[in-house]
N, C-alpha and C positions, 0 to 999 in steps of 0.2 A: 417560807413562801417567796421571799424576794429572790433567793438563790434559784428556786425552781422556775420563777418567771424568767430569769436570765438564761437558764438552760433552754427553756422553750423558745425564747427569742433566738438563741443560737441555732436551734434546729429549724426554726422558721426561715432563717436566712439561707439555709441550705436549699430551700425550695427554688432559689435562683437557678439551680441545676436544671429544673424543669423548663425554665426559659431558655437555657443554653442549648438544649437539644434541638428545638425547632430552628433556632438561629443558625447553629452550625449546619444543620441539614439543608437549610435554604442556601447558605453560602457554598457548601460543597456541591450541591446539585447544579447550581449555576456555573461553578467553575468546571465541573465535569462536562457540562453541555458545550462549553467553549472549545474543548479539545476532542470531543467525541465526534468522529466523522459520521455524519448522518446517513450517507448513501451506502456505506459498506459496514456490515456487522462482522467485524473481525475481532476475535476474542483478545488478541494481543493489544489492539487499540482500546478495548474496553479497560484493560488493566492500565494502560498508559493514561487514560482519562482519569482513573481513580488516583494514580500517583501524582498527576498534575494538579488534581483537586486538593491534595494535601498541602500543596504550596500556598494555597489560600486559606484552607481550614486551619493549618498549623498556627499562624500568627494570631488568628481570632481565638483559637482554643487557649493559646498561651496567655493572651491578654485577659480572658475570662478567668483563668486559673489564678493569675497574679492578682486580679481585682478581688476574687474570693478570699485569697490568702490575706491580703491587706485588711479586708473588712473583719475577718475573724481573729486577727492577731490581738486586739485589745481584750478579747474574752478568754485568752489562754489561762487566766488565773482560775477559771472554773474547772478546767481539766486538772489543774494542779491540786485541787481538793481531793482527787482520787489517788489510789495507790498505784495506778498504772504508770507505765514508762512514759516519759515526756514525748517519745517518738510515736506512741500509739495513735494519738489523735491526728498527727501529721499523715501517718500511713493510711488511716481511715479516710481522711479527706482526699488524699491522692487516689484512693480506690474509687471513691464516689465521682470525682472529677474525670478520671480515666473512663469509668463506665459510661458517663454521659457523653464524652467525646466519641467513644466507640459505638454507642447507640446511634449517634448521628452518622457515623461512618458506615455503619451497616445499612442505614436507610438510604444513603447515597449509592451504596453498592447495589442494593435491590433495584433502584431506579435505572441505573445503567445496564444491569443485567436484563431487566424487562425490556428495555429498548433494544438490546442486542437480540433477544429471543424473538422480538416482534418482526425482525428483518430476516434476511437469508443468512443466518449466522454461519460462520466457518471458523476453522482452527479449533483450538482447545484452550480452556481457561488456564490461568497461571496462578495457582494458590500462593506461590512465593511472592508474587507481585502484590496480591491483596494483603499478605502478612507484612510486607515491607511498608506499605502505606499505613497500616494500623500501628506498627511500631513507631514510625515517624511521628504520628499524631500523638501517641502517648508520651513520647519524648518531649514534645512541645508543652504538653500539660505539666510534666514534671519540672521542666525548666522554668516555666512561668510561675508555678506555685512556690517552688523553693526560692526563687528570686524575691517573691513577695514576703516570704518568711525572713529572709536575710535582710532585705531592705524594705521595711514596712512603711512606705511613703505613698502618698496619694498619686504621685506622678509615676510610680513604679509600673503600673499596668500600661500606661501609654508608652513608657520607655521600652517595655518588653515587646509590645506590638511593633514598635518602630524597628527595633534590632532584629527581631525574627523576620520581619517583612524584608528588610535589606538582605538578610541571609538567604531568604527564599528567592528574591529577585536576582541575586548574583548567579543563580543557576542558568547556564546557557547550554541547551542540548548539544551534545556532540563536540564540544570545544575542548574539554579537558576532563581528566578523571576527577578533578575537584567538584565538578558539577554532579557527580554521582553520589556525593555525600548527601544523606537525607536532609531535607526533602528534595529528592533528585528530580531533574527535569528530563523529559523524554519527548522526542518527536513522534508523530504518528508513524507507524510502521508500514512499509510497503508490503504488498502481497509477496508471498514466497519468502518471507523473513519472519523471525520470531525473536522474542527477548531472550537474552542469554541467561540461563538459570543460575550460573555461578555468580553473576553480578547481583541478581536479586537475593541470593543466599548471603552474600557478603553484606548487603544492605540490612538484611534482617539481623545478622549477628552484630553489626555496628550499632544499630539502634538499641537492641537488647542489652549489649554490653555497656553502652554509655548510660542508658537509663538506670540500669542496676548500679553502676558506679556512683551516679549522682545520689541515688537514694541511700546507698550504704554509707557514702561520705557524710551525708547530713545526719544519719542515725548515729554514726560514730562521734560526730561533733556534738550532738545533743545529749548522748548518754555517756560519753567518755569511756566506751568499751572498745578498747583497741584491738581486741581479738577479731573484730570485724574487718581489720585491715587485710586479712588473708583472702576472703572472698572478694574484697575490693580490688586486690591486685589481679585476681583471676578475671574479673570483669574488665579491668583496664587492658589486660593482655588480649582478651577476645576482641576488644575494640581496635587495638593496634593491629592485630592480625587481619581483621576485616579491612582496615584502612590500606594495608599493604596489598591485599587482594584487589581492591578497587584501583589502586595505583597501577598494578600490573595489567589491568584491563586496558589502560591507555585511553579511557573514555569511550571505548566501543561497547555498545549495548545490544547490537543486532547480530544475529547469525542467520545464514541462509537455511532454508528448510524446504523440503519437497512437499507438495500437496497433491492429493488424489483428485484429478480434475473431474468435473461433471461434463457430460457430452450429450449432444443431440446428433442422431445418426442418419437423418434423411432430409433432403437429398444429398447433402454432404455430411461429413463427420466434423462437428465443431465442438471443441473442448476448451473450457475456461476454468479459472480458479473457482472453487466452490462459493466464494463470497460474491462472485459476479455472475451467478447463474441466471439472474434476470436479464443479462445481456444476450443470451442465446438466441431468442427469436429474431431480434433485429440484426445480429451479426450473421445469422444464417440467411436472412432475406437479402442482405447486402452482398454477401460473398458468392451466392449461387450464380447470379448472372456473369460475374467475372470468371468463375470456374468454367462455365459453359463456353464462353468465348475463347478461353485459353485451351480448351480441350484439343488434343492432338498435337500440341506444341511442346517444346521442352520445358515450358513454364506451367504445364498443366498440373493441377492439384485436386485432390479429392478430400483432403483433411485440412482443417484450420485449427491451429493450436495457439493458445495464449502462452507467452513466455515472459519471464521476469524482465524488468527494464534493462538489466545489465547484459542480457543475452542478445546476440545479434538476430536480425530479421532476415529470413531467406525463404526461398522456395526450392526444396530439394526432395527428390524421391516421392513426389506427390503430396508433400506436406508443406503448407504455408504457415509460417509463424508470424504472430502479430503481438503488439503491445496494446494494452487497454488502460485508459486512465481509471483510477479507482473510484472516482466520483461519478463515472458514467455520464459525463456532461453531454450536452446536446451535440449530436453529430459524431459520437464516438464510433459508430459502425462505419460511417463513410471514411473516417480517418484510418480505421483499421484496413479497409479495402485499399485505400490509397497506399498504405505501407506495403501491401502485397505487390501492387503495381510498380512501386519504386524499387522494390527488391529484385525485380526482373532485370533492371538495367545493369550494364557492365560499368562498374565504378571507374575503370581505367579509361574508358572512351567517353563516358557521359559526364564530362566535367563542366560544361557550360550550361547556360539556360536552354531549355528544350526549343528546337526549331518548330515551325508551324506544322510539319508533317507528324512529328512525334506527338505534339500536343493534340492534334486531331485524332490520332489513334488512341491516345490516353483517354480523351473525352468519351470516345465510343466504348472503350473497355469499362470505364467507370460509370457509364450511363449519364454523363453530363452533357450539357449543350456543347455542340462543336464550336470551337473558336474560329474567328475570322482569320484567314491566312492570305498571303500575297498570291499564292498560286490558286487562282479561282477555278481553273479547269480541273485540277486535281481534287479540290474540295467538292466540286459538283459531281465529279465521277464517283468519288468515295461515298458521297451522300446518296447517290442513285442505286448503289449496290444493295442487294438484300442482305439480311443477317447471315444467311448461310454462305453467301459469296464472300462477305467480309471475313468470316472465319477461315474459309479456304485460302483467301489471300494472306491472312496472318500466318497460317501454317507455312506458307512458302517464304514469307519475308520476315520470319521471326528473328533470324540472325541479325538482319539489318536493324530491326526494331530494338533488339537487346543492345546492340552496339551504338544506338542513337545515330545511325548512318542512313536513315531513310532519305531518299532523294526523289525528284520529280519522275525519274525513270521508273521507279517502283510503282507508280500509279498510272502509267501510260499504256500498259498491256493488260489484257483480261486474265483471269485465272486460268482459263482453259488453254490459251496459247502458251502461257508461262509454264503450265504443267507439262504440255506437250514438249516444248523445247527442253525443259529440265530433264524429262524422261529420256529424250533422244540423246542429250549430252551425257547422262549417266550411263546409258546403254553403250554408247560409243566408247566411252572411257573404259568401261569394263571389258568390252570386246578387244580393244587394242592391248589391254594388259594381259589377256589370257590366250589369244589365238593369233595366227599370222595375219598379215595385212589384207590379203585377198579375201580370206574368210571373214575378216572383220568388216570389210566393206559390204559383203553380201548380207551379213548378219545385221549390219547397221541399216541397210536398206529395208530389210524385213521388219526391223523394229520401227523404222519410220512409217512404213505402211500401216502397221498396227496402230501406231500413234495417230495417224490421220483418220483411221476408222473410228477410234475411240473419240477423237475430237469431233468428228461429224455427228456421231450419235449424241454426244453431250450438247453440241450446239443446237441440234434439232430439238432435243428435250427442253433446253432453255427457251427456245423460240416458241415451242408448243405451249409452254406455260406463260409466256408473255411476261416473264420476270424482268426486273431492271438490269439483269446481267446479260441481255441479248447481245448478238454480235455487232449490231450497228452502234452500240454505245462505245465500242472500242475504237 
């Protein structure tokens, strides 16, 4: 009865595993929340959050395993009363401890998966990443438990927690391949990128090989069965191979990947990464006025596309490209529209700060309040023009606007006179280039007459409407 009581007490002590599960779950969930980007549900970042959580879960799991091993070490004589191998009890304990750690890991995984599904999730899950985190956690359990078996001292658990914590804290994302050894450290991934599967596969092999090698090494030491050395060598070889694979990666964990965009097609076509589909309404509302004001100019566009941060921003062939911050912080739509406006400038000539004329036109294009400039007459004249007249003016002076060469002269004449003189100049140049001088003069005069007729009609139309673009304003 006394021996039976001791066995029951041994089993009762294993109920500490039931306490370990909620403790590990709480620690893992908190750690995952710290690295899980709340505004963007990107599956790769969900995996990154799990892997980063293992850096906190691992030392706690190793400390609990070492504490359990030290507590049960004095009762090993009860297991010696049976005919079983001395390694059987150790393997059974490792199985229970690993199951408890994996149960907490599954709970943490379910939490981050639910959070991801609750948002506009994008991308695809990475099973290798989940397996890598699980393998790293089991490795910590094995290291902690076997350390407690070899060094059955009260301070062993604290020492295990300290050493594994230092090992986890030494991981700095993206610095060296050394940081990829489990528990690896990862930065949150930018959109249009993904985790490299070969790196995750090497991490799975590394943890599986080292865990197997530690268990086989302890079994061989406890049983003195040296035939186990053959699978032990295989496990060590797998670990070395995975280490070389991680070394060849050079610390790089990210690969570029294309993503099928989500689009809204009226009144413009606006396309963004699937994870940022919530940005479509605001981006559409912010880009539509700018597109309308640029209509008819070389900078006109009918499509807005989000591009990766490493891709240049430009307006070409009716497509304006922008960058969006992944957090969709306040004002992201206004910043994207400003990127379009800035991409219209010629980088060779727009080298200094904008002058007052360019800033005034920029403010109109972006819907901002017009800044105060030194040329008050030009500012008043531009402010008195109607929206349609400003657009017509921009179509004529877009080259100067793009080159950041606007001057007071560009604001001293009205659209109609400028259009007339421009048409006369173009017609005269074309005539001189194609027919003799006498015919060119006659043709030029005819063109000038037509130009005056069109001017008179346009001026009368403007006056009839009483718009701010009347002739007296000029």
